[in-house]
C-alpha positions in Angstrom: 102.6 114.6 111.9 103.3 110.9 111.2 100.3 109.0 109.9 99.4 105.4 110.2 101.1 103.3 107.5 104.0 105.8 107.0 107.4 104.3 106.4 110.1 105.2 108.9 111.5 107.7 106.3 108.0 109.2 105.9 107.4 109.4 109.6 110.7 111.0 110.1 110.3 113.6 107.3 106.7 114.4 108.6 108.1 115.0 112.0 110.7 117.4 110.6 108.1 119.2 108.5 105.7 119.6 111.4 108.6 120.6 113.7 110.0 123.1 111.2 106.6 124.8 110.9 106.6 125.2 114.6 110.2 126.1 115.2 110.1 129.6 113.7 107.0 130.4 115.8 108.5 128.8 118.9 111.8 130.6 118.4 110.0 134.0 117.9 107.9 133.3 121.0 111.1 132.5 122.9 112.6 135.7 121.5 109.6 137.7 122.7 109.9 135.9 126.1 113.6 136.9 126.1 112.6 140.5 125.5 110.0 140.4 128.2 112.7 139.0 130.6 115.0 141.7 129.4 112.4 144.4 129.5 114.6 146.3 132.0 117.5 145.8 129.6 115.9 147.4 126.5 113.2 150.1 127.0 112.8 150.1 123.3 111.8 146.5 123.2 108.4 147.2 121.6 110.1 147.3 118.2 112.0 144.1 118.8 109.2 141.6 118.3 108.9 142.7 114.6 112.6 142.1 114.3 112.2 138.6 115.7 109.8 137.7 112.9 112.6 138.4 110.5 115.3 136.3 112.1 117.5 134.5 109.5 119.2 131.3 109.9 122.5 130.0 108.5 121.5 127.7 105.6 124.5 125.5 106.2 123.7 125.0 109.9 120.1 124.6 109.1 120.8 121.8 106.7 123.1 120.0 109.2 120.5 120.4 111.8 117.7 119.0 109.7 119.8 116.1 108.7 120.6 115.2 112.3 117.1 115.7 113.3 115.9 113.2 110.7 118.5 110.6 111.6 117.6 110.8 115.2 113.9 110.8 114.6 114.2 107.7 112.4 116.1 105.9 115.1 113.3 106.6 117.5 110.9 105.2 115.0 112.6 102.0 114.4 111.4 98.8 116.1 112.3 98.6 119.7 113.7 102.2 120.0 110.6 103.4 121.8 111.2 101.2 124.7 114.8 102.3 125.2 115.4 104.7 128.0 116.5 108.2 127.1 120.2 109.2 127.6 121.0 108.3 131.1 123.4 111.3 131.5 120.3 113.5 132.0 119.5 112.8 135.5 115.9 114.0 135.2 115.2 110.7 133.2 117.9 108.4 134.5 115.6 106.5 137.0 114.5 103.0 136.3 110.8 104.0 136.1 111.5 105.9 132.9 113.3 103.0 131.4 110.6 100.5 132.2 107.6 102.6 130.9 107.7 102.7 127.0 105.5 105.7 126.8 107.4 107.7 129.4 110.7 106.7 127.7 109.6 107.9 124.2 108.2 111.0 125.8 111.5 111.8 127.4 113.4 111.0 124.3 111.3 113.2 122.1 111.6 116.0 124.6 115.4 115.7 124.5 115.4 115.5 120.7 113.3 118.6 120.4 115.4 120.4 122.9 118.7 119.7 121.1 117.1 120.9 117.9 115.6 124.1 119.3 118.8 125.0 120.9 120.6 124.2 117.7 118.3 126.7 115.9 119.2 129.4 118.3 122.8 128.8 117.5 122.0 128.9 113.8 120.5 132.4 114.1 122.5 134.9 112.1 123.1 137.6 114.7 125.7 139.0 117.0 127.1 136.7 119.7 125.3 138.6 122.6 121.9 138.3 120.8 122.4 134.6 120.3 123.4 134.1 123.9 120.3 136.0 125.1 118.1 134.0 122.8 119.7 130.7 123.9 119.3 131.7 127.5 115.6 132.3 127.1 115.0 129.2 125.2 116.9 127.2 127.8 114.7 128.6 130.5 111.6 127.6 128.5 112.9 124.2 127.9 113.9 123.6 131.5 110.4 124.6 132.6 108.7 122.4 130.0 110.5 119.1 130.8 108.0 116.2 131.2 109.6 115.4 134.5 108.2 118.7 135.9 104.6 117.5 135.6 102.8 114.8 137.6 101.0 113.7 134.4 104.3 112.7 132.8 106.6 112.0 135.7 106.4 108.2 136.1 108.6 108.3 139.3 106.3 110.7 141.0 103.3 108.6 139.9 104.9 105.4 141.2 105.6 106.9 144.5 102.1 108.2 144.9 100.8 104.7 144.3 103.3 103.2 146.7 102.5 105.6 149.4 98.8 105.5 148.7 98.7 109.2 148.0 100.7 110.3 151.0 103.5 111.8 148.7 100.9 114.0 147.0 99.5 115.3 150.3 103.0 116.0 151.5 103.9 117.7 148.3 100.9 120.0 148.7 102.1 120.8 152.2 105.6 121.6 150.8 104.1 123.8 148.3 102.1 125.8 150.7 105.1 126.2 153.0 107.3 127.5 150.2 104.6 129.8 149.0 104.4 131.3 152.5 108.3 131.8 152.7 108.5 133.1 149.1 111.1 130.7 147.6 111.6 127.0 146.7 113.3 125.1 149.6 116.6 123.5 148.8 117.2 122.0 152.2 115.6 121.6 155.5 116.4 125.0 156.9 115.0 124.1 160.4 118.1 121.9 161.1 120.5 124.8 160.8 121.2 127.7 163.1 124.1 130.2 162.5 126.5 130.0 165.4 125.4 126.6 166.6 126.0 124.2 163.8 127.3 126.5 161.1 129.7 129.3 161.5 131.1 127.7 164.7 134.8 128.5 164.7 135.6 130.1 168.0 136.2 133.8 167.9 134.9 137.2 168.8 133.8 140.5 167.3 136.7 143.0 167.9 135.4 146.0 165.9 132.1 147.2 164.6 131.0 149.6 161.9 127.7 150.2 160.3 128.8 148.2 157.3 130.6 145.2 158.9 131.9 143.6 161.9 135.5 142.4 162.2 135.8 138.9 163.6 139.1 137.6 165.2 139.4 133.8 165.7 141.0 132.1 168.5 144.4 130.4 167.7 144.6 126.7 167.5 148.4 126.6 167.7 150.9 127.7 170.3 152.6 130.0 167.8 151.2 132.0 165.1 152.8 133.8 162.0 153.8 137.4 162.6 151.6 138.7 159.8 147.9 138.3 160.4 145.5 137.1 157.7 142.4 139.1 156.7 139.6 137.5 154.7 137.2 139.7 152.6 134.2 137.5 151.6 131.6 138.7 149.0 129.1 141.2 150.3 126.4 139.6 148.1 126.5 136.5 150.4 127.1 135.9 154.1 130.7 135.2 155.2 130.0 131.8 156.7 130.4 130.1 153.4 134.0 130.1 154.5 133.0 128.6 157.8 130.2 126.0 157.3 131.3 123.0 159.4 134.6 122.4 161.2 135.7 119.8 158.6 135.0 122.1 155.6 135.9 125.5 157.0 138.5 127.5 155.2 138.6 129.8 158.2 139.3 127.0 160.6 141.9 125.7 158.2 143.8 129.0 158.1 143.7 129.1 161.9 144.9 125.6 162.2 147.9 126.4 159.8 149.0 129.1 162.4 147.5 132.2 160.9 146.1 134.9 163.3 142.8 135.1 161.3 140.4 138.0 160.9 137.2 138.1 158.8 134.8 140.8 157.6 131.2 139.9 158.4 129.1 142.1 156.2 125.9 143.7 157.5 122.8 142.7 155.7 121.7 146.1 154.3 118.3 147.6 155.2 116.9 151.0 154.4 119.2 152.7 156.7 122.0 151.6 154.4 120.2 152.2 151.1 122.4 155.0 150.0 125.7 153.4 150.5 128.1 153.4 147.6 131.0 151.4 146.1 133.3 154.1 147.7 131.8 153.6 151.1 132.4 149.8 151.0 136.1 150.5 149.9 137.0 153.3 152.3 134.8 152.5 155.4 134.9 148.7 155.2 137.8 147.0 153.4 140.4 149.8 154.0 139.1 150.2 157.5 139.3 146.5 158.2 142.9 146.5 156.8 143.8 149.3 159.2 142.1 147.8 162.3 143.7 144.4 161.7 147.2 146.2 161.4 146.6 148.1 164.6 145.5 145.1 166.5 148.9 143.3 165.7 150.8 146.5 166.5 151.7 147.5 163.0 149.6 150.5 162.2 150.6 152.2 159.0 153.3 149.7 158.2 153.8 148.3 154.7 153.4 144.6 154.2 151.9 144.2 157.6 149.2 141.7 156.8 148.1 139.1 154.2 144.6 139.2 152.7 142.2 137.1 150.8 139.2 138.1 148.7 136.5 135.7 147.5 134.4 136.6 144.4 133.2 140.1 144.7 135.2 140.3 147.9 138.2 139.9 145.7 137.2 142.7 143.4 136.6 144.9 146.5 140.0 143.9 148.1 141.9 144.6 144.9 140.2 147.9 144.3 141.0 149.0 148.0 144.6 148.0 147.6 144.8 150.1 144.3 143.2 153.1 146.3 145.9 152.6 149.0 148.7 152.3 146.4 147.6 155.7 144.9 148.0 157.2 148.3 151.5 155.6 148.7 150.5 152.9 151.1 151.1 149.2 150.7 149.9 147.6 153.9 149.3 144.0 152.4 152.2 141.8 151.9 150.3 139.2 149.7 146.9 138.8 148.3 144.8 135.6 147.4 142.0 136.0 144.9 139.5 133.2 144.8 137.1 133.0 141.8 137.5 136.8 141.3 137.0 139.0 138.3 139.1 142.0 137.7 139.0 141.9 133.9 135.2 141.5 133.0 135.6 140.7 129.3 134.9 137.1 130.0 132.0 137.4 132.5 130.0 134.3 131.5 126.3 133.9 131.5 125.7 137.1 133.5 126.7 139.0 130.4 123.2 138.3 128.9 121.7 140.7 131.3 124.1 143.6 131.0 123.9 146.4 128.4 123.7 150.3 128.5 119.9 150.4 128.8 119.7 147.9 131.7 122.5 149.7 133.6 120.8 153.1 133.0 117.5 151.7 134.3 119.1 150.4 137.5 120.8 153.7 137.9 117.5 155.5 137.6 115.8 153.0 139.9 118.4 152.9 142.7 121.5 154.8 141.8 120.8 157.4 144.5 119.2 155.1 147.0 117.2 151.8 147.4 118.0 148.2 147.9 118.7 145.4 145.4 116.7 142.7 147.2 118.6 139.6 148.2 115.8 137.3 147.2 115.9 138.8 143.6 119.7 138.2 143.6 119.2 134.5 144.8 116.5 133.9 142.2 118.8 135.2 139.4 121.7 133.0 140.4 119.4 130.0 140.7 118.0 130.3 137.2 121.5 130.4 135.8 121.3 126.6 136.5 117.5 126.1 136.3 117.5 122.3 136.2 119.8 121.9 139.3 118.8 124.8 141.4 115.1 125.2 140.6 113.2 122.4 138.9 115.1 119.6 140.7 113.5 120.9 144.0 110.1 121.6 142.4 110.0 117.9 141.4 111.3 116.6 144.7 109.4 118.9 147.0 106.0 119.0 145.2 105.6 116.1 142.9 107.3 113.5 145.2 106.6 115.0 148.5 110.1 114.8 149.7 111.8 116.8 152.3 115.1 118.1 151.0 118.0 116.6 152.8 120.1 118.7 155.2 123.0 120.4 153.3 124.9 123.2 155.0 125.9 124.8 151.6 122.3 125.0 150.3 121.3 126.5 153.7 123.8 129.3 153.2 122.7 129.6 149.6 119.2 130.4 150.9 120.3 132.9 153.4 120.0 135.9 151.1 121.5 139.3 151.5 120.5 142.8 150.1 122.8 145.2 148.3 122.6 149.0 148.6 121.3 150.4 145.2 124.2 152.9 144.6 126.8 150.2 145.3 125.0 147.8 142.9 124.6 150.5 140.1 128.3 151.5 140.3 129.5 147.9 140.1 127.3 147.2 137.1 128.5 150.1 135.1 132.2 150.2 136.0 132.8 146.4 135.8 130.4 144.4 133.7 129.4 147.0 131.4 132.5 149.3 130.9 135.2 147.0 132.3 137.1 150.0 133.8 139.2 148.4 136.5 141.8 147.0 134.1 142.0 150.4 132.2 144.6 152.6 134.2 142.9 155.7 135.5 139.5 154.9 133.9 137.7 154.3 137.3 137.8 156.6 140.2 137.2 155.3 143.8 137.4 157.2 147.0 138.9 160.2 145.1 141.7 158.1 143.6 142.3 156.9 140.0 142.5 153.0 139.9 145.7 151.6 138.4 146.2 147.9 139.0 149.8 148.3 137.6 150.8 149.7 141.0 149.9 146.3 142.7 153.3 144.7 142.7 152.5 142.4 145.6 152.6 138.6 145.3 149.2 137.2 144.3 147.8 133.7 144.4 144.9 133.4 141.9 142.5 130.5 142.0 139.7 129.7 139.5 137.2 126.8 139.3 137.0 124.8 136.0 133.2 124.6 135.8 132.4 128.0 137.4 129.4 129.6 135.8 129.6 132.9 137.7 133.3 133.6 137.3 134.3 131.5 134.2 137.8 130.1 134.4 139.0 132.3 131.7 137.8 135.3 133.6 139.5 134.2 136.8 142.7 133.6 134.8 142.6 137.0 133.2 143.7 138.6 136.6 147.3 137.1 136.0 147.5 139.4 132.9 146.7 142.6 134.6 148.5 142.3 137.9 152.2 143.1 137.6 153.7 141.3 140.6 154.7 137.7 141.4 151.7 135.5 140.6 150.7 131.9 141.0 147.6 130.5 139.2 145.8 127.3 140.3 142.7 125.8 138.8 140.4 123.6 140.7 137.7 121.1 139.7 134.0 121.8 140.1 132.2 125.1 140.3 132.1 128.5 142.0 131.5 127.2 145.6 132.2 123.5 145.5 135.5 124.2 143.9 136.6 126.6 146.5 135.1 124.7 149.6 137.2 121.6 149.1 139.2 120.7 152.3 142.1 118.3 151.9 140.9 115.7 154.4 138.0 114.7 152.1 140.5 114.0 149.3 138.0 115.0 146.6 138.4 116.5 143.2 141.6 117.7 141.6 143.6 120.8 140.9 146.0 121.9 138.2 149.3 123.6 138.6 151.9 124.6 136.0 155.3 123.7 137.4 157.3 126.1 135.2 155.2 129.0 136.7 154.6 130.5 133.2 151.4 132.5 132.7 150.7 132.8 128.9 148.1 135.0 127.4 145.1 132.6 127.9 144.0 130.0 130.3 143.7 127.5 127.5 147.5 128.0 126.8 148.2 127.8 130.5 146.4 124.5 130.8 148.5 122.9 128.0 151.5 123.1 130.3 149.7 122.2 133.5 149.6 119.0 135.4 146.7 117.5 137.3 147.0 116.8 141.0 144.5 114.8 142.9 142.8 116.3 145.9 142.4 119.8 147.3 144.3 123.0 146.2 144.2 124.2 149.8 147.5 122.4 150.7 149.3 124.1 147.8 147.9 127.5 148.9 148.8 126.9 152.5 152.5 126.4 151.5 152.4 129.5 149.5 150.8 131.6 152.1 153.3 130.6 154.8 156.2 132.0 152.6 154.6 135.4 152.9 153.5 135.2 156.6 156.8 136.2 158.4 158.4 134.7 161.4 156.4 132.7 164.1 155.6 134.3 167.4 153.7 133.2 170.5 149.9 133.1 169.9 148.0 135.9 171.7 146.1 135.1 174.8 143.2 137.4 174.2 141.3 138.9 171.4 141.9 142.4 170.0 144.3 145.0 171.3 144.0 148.4 173.1 140.8 150.1 172.2 139.7 147.1 170.0 138.2 144.7 172.7 135.9 141.7 172.2 132.2 142.7 172.4 130.5 139.4 171.5 131.4 135.9 170.4 131.8 135.0 166.8 129.9 134.9 164.5 128.5 138.2 165.8 125.0 139.5 165.2 125.3 141.1 161.8 125.3 137.7 160.1 122.0 136.8 161.8 120.0 139.6 160.1 117.7 138.3 157.2 117.1 140.0 153.9 
């Protein structure tokens, strides 16, 4: 460590020497933690810690990293550097209190320096890409948890608030902590302010069909005329459908209805033990295909080709595409056009979730729940939150507990906390056939509902949307669908992430989207982007124009819900959506 009387150069070199002695230990500890985190991935993990001790680094990368570390450390040691605020782009330390407190400023700056260096060391490990990604993920988790902002002893903003409120913020923080301990997860918003069907999921409609897996909702037209071909939305079954119907001003469902589409939506049942043996085939045959058939019957077009338009969001898009492939194998093509929002069909580029997936992990899940059981919704929610730990975990720990704040009301975060379970057999099939073996894009490799899946048979028009900063469905993975579907295709990229990029109504005039005017779809998203043009505002307008060209003639809007045996049984959003995980 630096000693009194050291020169700047000596102090910096001593810092590096001390740090270097710790980095191998820290890296191996992180590796061991990674293996502990992935103990379900690798049952033979008991031999891996020895391998961690023998990790090798690229000498060239290590030299560059050491030089950069010494330069940055020297800058911190120079006169005046210690009273400068750390990089303000990191919102954890961007408040005025960090800048005005020299000790807090240098503490944050050293944390950021050491974080950069440790992450650099993980990148310098000479190993395969997946190993480095797993190691980096584990180190990122440790660094996020160890940030000085997470501890009252170091968080000057929390200390300042405690002084200003005469300790009231600390008392409130303890109350918040006890509340969250009772409910079993960190609060992201004030959930008491939201009620499904009253101030979220409020678009007027009715349940017109019910199955043990889903309810089919039909929405009341907002126009005197509607398009001839109805519009069916297939949301992800790992979430509740009302992400598409949060508030009237940001509801994709209401937008579709207002554009003159007779709109139907699948509302998935939140599985309990009664559904614990349901499979991927069940969800395809008895949910998506059933919903397509019922929608066609309600509009008087049973068994007709190109009778409806359909949209799939995230896993809903994978389900929809698989269902269409099953129907195509049976010589049926009831869907005129499909929209895929942040959907993976080709799982080669599956993003950060790939760190969890390998043969041993999938085998373990198959052993645990392949024949029955539930993948708990709270576990799924926790996994997705820790993909962005600073934004979706520690940010709320600091606000709720250290500062005693009540999270502000936010409909999207209320939905995010409303978890759903998954049937174990469904989950196990999905892991193996998509993330692990990527079978959907291999003609005949995957079998569903007794049919070989061949996406080459899906010659219908498809609108493919991807979000630029999506960490769940990377933009390259979303774009890859354009390379495996044979029909007419249109690809659009939106700004922001997996949810915020999709839920972007035109009236708010936020963000941007990118379109390639020549319509070309080269082999990669990067090549596509070179010829694309940025347009301000929402992609919804472009999609609305596209969908109308596939919706047929306009006819008088129906005066009642359903048709024949399909009668309304209760108002939308129904009761399946109310069940908690």
